[in-house]
N, C-alpha and C positions, 0 to 999 in steps of 0.2 A: 695714027700717032697716039702714043701712050701719054696720058696726063698724070701729073703728080708722081713722077719718078722719085723713088727714095733717094735721099741725099746720102753720100758716103759719110758714115759716122766715124770712120777711121782716119787717123793722121799718122805720119811717119812716127814710129816709136810706140804706137798703140799695141796693146796686148790683148790676146784672146785665148781662152781655154777651149780645147776641143775634147769631145767625148764621143766615142763610138760604142754602141751597144749591139750585142749579137754580131760579132765579127764574121765576115767582112760586111761592112755597112758604111753608109755615108756619115761623116761626123756631124755633130751638133756643135755650134759655136756659141760661146758666151763672152761678151766683152768684159774685161776686168780692168781695175784701176791700177793695180800694182802686182808684183810677183807674190807678195804676201796674200793679197786678195785672191789671186789665182790658186795658190796652194790651199787656202781655206775652202774655196769652192770645190776643188778637186776632192778634197777629203770629205766634204759634205755629200757630194754626188756619189762617191764610192761607198760611203756608209749607207746611204739610202738604197743603192742598188744591191747591196749585200742582203737586204731584207726582202727583195723581190725574187722569189724562187723561179720566175720565168726568165730571168737574166742569167745566162750561163757563162758569158764572157763579156769583157769590156776593156777599153783602153782610154788613156787620158794623155794630154800633153798641153803645152802652152806655146804660143807663137808670138813673134813680134813683127810688126810691119816695117820693112826696110825701105830705104830711100828709093830703090828701084821699083817699088810697088809690090814686091813679092813678100809673102809670109814665110818666115824662117823659124826654125825651132829656137826658142828662147833658152839661154844658158846664163848661169851666174858667173861671177868673176873667175871662178875656178874651173869653168867648163862643164859644170853639172847641169842637167836639165831639170825641170820642175818636179819630175817624178823620182829623181834620184834621192836616196836617203841622205846623202851628203849635201844636198842642195841648201844654200843659204838664201833666205828671202827676207831677212830682217832689214 
């Protein structure tokens, strides 16, 4: 029997940013507080990865935890996802 199982830090409506480096690969997840925080994190990760010549490709996105316990792509009120230029995160 395992001891000290990690508690689920996510609640319905929680947001997380995902980042995949060297596609295809497993994503790395980062919890964020808001869409604006997620956009800031994605921009910072992208900028830092541009400096690493070993990274040839990457991908980013943001998900929201739905009531059914599934993670779904987050969209703003106009249906844009976090990586769309038209995305509004204010």
